[in-house]
N, C-alpha and C positions, 0 to 999 in steps of 0.2 A: 727159833720154834715159836709158833703161836701158842697163846695160853690154853686154847681149846685142844691142843695136842698134848699136853703135859699129863692130864688125867681125865678120866672119863666124866668126873663130876662138872669139870669145865666145859667139856665138849657138850653135855646135855643141857647145861645152863645157857650156853651160846645158841643151841637150838631154838629153846623155849623163848628166847629173846627175839630171834628173827621170827618166829610165829607169830609173838605179840606185835612186833613192828608190822609185819604184813597185815594183820588183822586190824589194826588201827588205820592204816592206809586204806584198806578196803572200805572202811566204814565211811570215809569221806568220799569214796568213789562210786558207792553202791549204786547210785542211780544209772550209770552208764553200763552196768553188767546186763547181759540178756539172762533172763529167768522165766519168761513166758514159755509154755510148752503146748503143742498141739499134737495129740495123739490121734484123734479121728480122722485128720485129714493130712494128705501130702501134698506139697507144692508140686505144680506141674512139670517144671523143667528140671532134668538131671544134670547135675555139674560133674559129679565124680561118685563112682562106687569102687568099693575095694573090701577085700576080706584077708584074713591072716589065719593061718593054722592055730589050733589051741594047743596042740601038742607036737613038740618038736623034741629031737635028741640034742640035749644041752650038756654035753660033757658027761660027767658022773654024777649029775645032781639027781635027787630023790624024784622019781617020776610023780609021787604023790603030791610034790609041791605044785606040779602043773595042774593036777585035779583041783587042788585047793584054789589055784588061780583062776579056774573056770567058776567056782563059787563067787569069788570075788569079782570078776567080770559081770557076772549077772547082775550083782547088786549095783555096780557103779555104771552100767549101761542104763540102767532104768532111771537113773538120776539125769542123764543127759538126753535120753531118746525123746525126740519131738522139739527140742528147743528151737526157739525161733531168735534169730539174730537180725534185728532190724536195722535201717541205716544209722550210722552213728553209735552203735552198741558194740561192746567188747565181750567176746566169750572168754570165760575163765574155767579152766577145768575145775579148781578147787571150790570155786564158788558155787558149782553145780553139785560136785560129788560131796564135798564136805569131809569132815574128818573120818578115816575108815577106822572104826573101832568094833569091838566085839557086840556092843549093843545092837549095831546095824545088822549083824550077822557076818561081819568079816572075820577070815580065819588066817592063819600063817600060809604065807606064800613067799616066793622068791623075791629078794630086793637085791639091787647093786649099789653099794655104798662105800665110799672111801677106798675104791680100788679092789673091792672084795664082794663076793657073793654071800649074801646073808639072808636071813628070814626075817620075817615081821608081819603083823596083822595087816592085811590089805595088800600084801604083796602079790606083784604080777599085773597090777592095773596099768602098768607103764605100756603094756601092749595096747591099751584103748587110747592112750595118749599118742603112741606111735601112728595107729591107724587115722586119728583125726588129724595129725600133722601132715601125713601124706597126702590125704584128700584135700586139705586146705590148699596145698601147694598147687592144686589144679583148679583154683578159683582165684577171682580178683580179691578176695579176702586178704588182709595184710597181717602177717604174723607179728606181734609186737613183743612176745617173751616166748623164748623156747630155749631149753638146756638139753645138753645130751651128755652120756657118760664119756669120761676121759679114757675109758679102756675097753678093749673087746674081750669079753670073757670065755666065749665059746666059739669053736669052728663053725662055719656056715652049714646048716643042715635044714633044708626046707626055707630057706631065706629066698624070698622072691624080690625085695627091694634092694637098692644099694646100700652098701655099708655106711653107717653114720647118718641115716635118714630117719632117725626116729626122735623121740622127745622124751626126756626123763622128767618125772614129777615126783616132789616129796612134799608132803603137808606142811604148811601151806604156801611157803614162800618160795619153793621151785615149782613155778606154775608153767602152764601152757596157756598162752593166750593170743586170740587174733582179733582184729578190729574189721568192722564193715564199713568202708569209705565210700560205698555206691549208695544210689538211690534205690536199690532192690533190697528184698529180704531174703534171708535164706534159713533153710531148716536142716537140721541134723537128725538122721536116723541111725541108731545103733542097735544091735542085738546080737545074742548068741544062739548058735546052733550046736548040733552035736560035734561037728568038727572045726567050725570055724567061728571067728569073731567078724561080724559083718557091719557094714556102715555105708552110709550115702549122704551126699550133701545136694540139697534140692533149692531152686530158686522160684520166686514167684513171677519172674519175668525172664525172657530168653536172655542168655549171656552171650554177647557178640564175639567173644574170644575163647579159644581152647588153648590148652597148656601141656607142654611136653617136657618131660623131666629126663634127664639122661646123666650118666656117671662118666667121669673122665679121669685120666691119670691115675687109675688104681694101681697101687704096688704095696708089697711088703717090704721092709728094710729092718737092718740091724744097726744099733748104735750104743755105744757103751754097754755092750753085753746084753741089751734088752731087744726084744722084737717089736716093730711098730708096723702100723697099717695107715695109709693115708690115700685120700681121694678127693675128688672135686665133684660137687652136684650143681647141674646148671639147669636152668629153665627157659624155654622157649615160648613166648606168647604169640599165637597165631591167629590172624583175622579169619573168622569163620566164612566171611564173605568171599574173600579174595584168595584166601589160602596163603597169604603173604606173612612173613614173620615181622612182628611189630617191634619186638624186643628179645634180646638174648642177654641172661644175667647169671652170674656166679651167686648161688645161694648159700653153698656151705663148702668150707674148705676143712677137711677132717685130718687129724694127726693124733692117733690114739696108740697107747701101749697094747699089745697082743698078750694075753695071759696064758695061750695054749702054745705048745711047740710047733715051729714052722720050719720045715727043713730047707736047706740051700737058700738061705736068705742073704742077699748082698750086704755087706758092712759099708756104710757111709762114713765119711771123715768126721 
């Protein structure tokens, strides 16, 4: 057993240590982060647009937490909306959003931590990281840091994307980052409506390829008395001019514990 598991004081001390280490590392690399924003203009070429429902049925969770999440998303999106990622720059979720605290207007929302559903200030903004990750997969931008939850807390309800295609964030060392390896610049737009979190990635020049994401080998299974869910997420890169596939790659291979009842799940050895 790790020291951080013996007592909460050790756990919180370890968290603060990780936050400090990431802060110091960021200071050394600060020049490469994308920080410039343009709100008045939008780049002319659309790479990907997406939206996700703000309110979904999530087991027996308190619906008020989803209303609180919307408050948090409004604040977080304002920190990212309009950001430009120039050639050679890196997008960092936490470098733009910063610490989610009461002074900024953040309130209690739902968080997933250590295999449990909890609440915390700024909870719910993982939905924004999920949206950004999904859109990024449809661009030539390269994801350099992405984390995901090791468990599936709620049955699918209103889910439109493959299981396990999200991105978990926890200030500031569990980050979502991507790098621009191209000669083009990209712009992110994100905003909240009455029903949806919406976003788009634009480019200042035409992108010669399109990207198709699909899920494969999805199944539920049981092992050691616990339920699990697994799948694979693949991406095809298509040349827009010829329609020919340039590349096919396995992006994600998920295997996560399921926290809700699943009937008729086959047992594996």
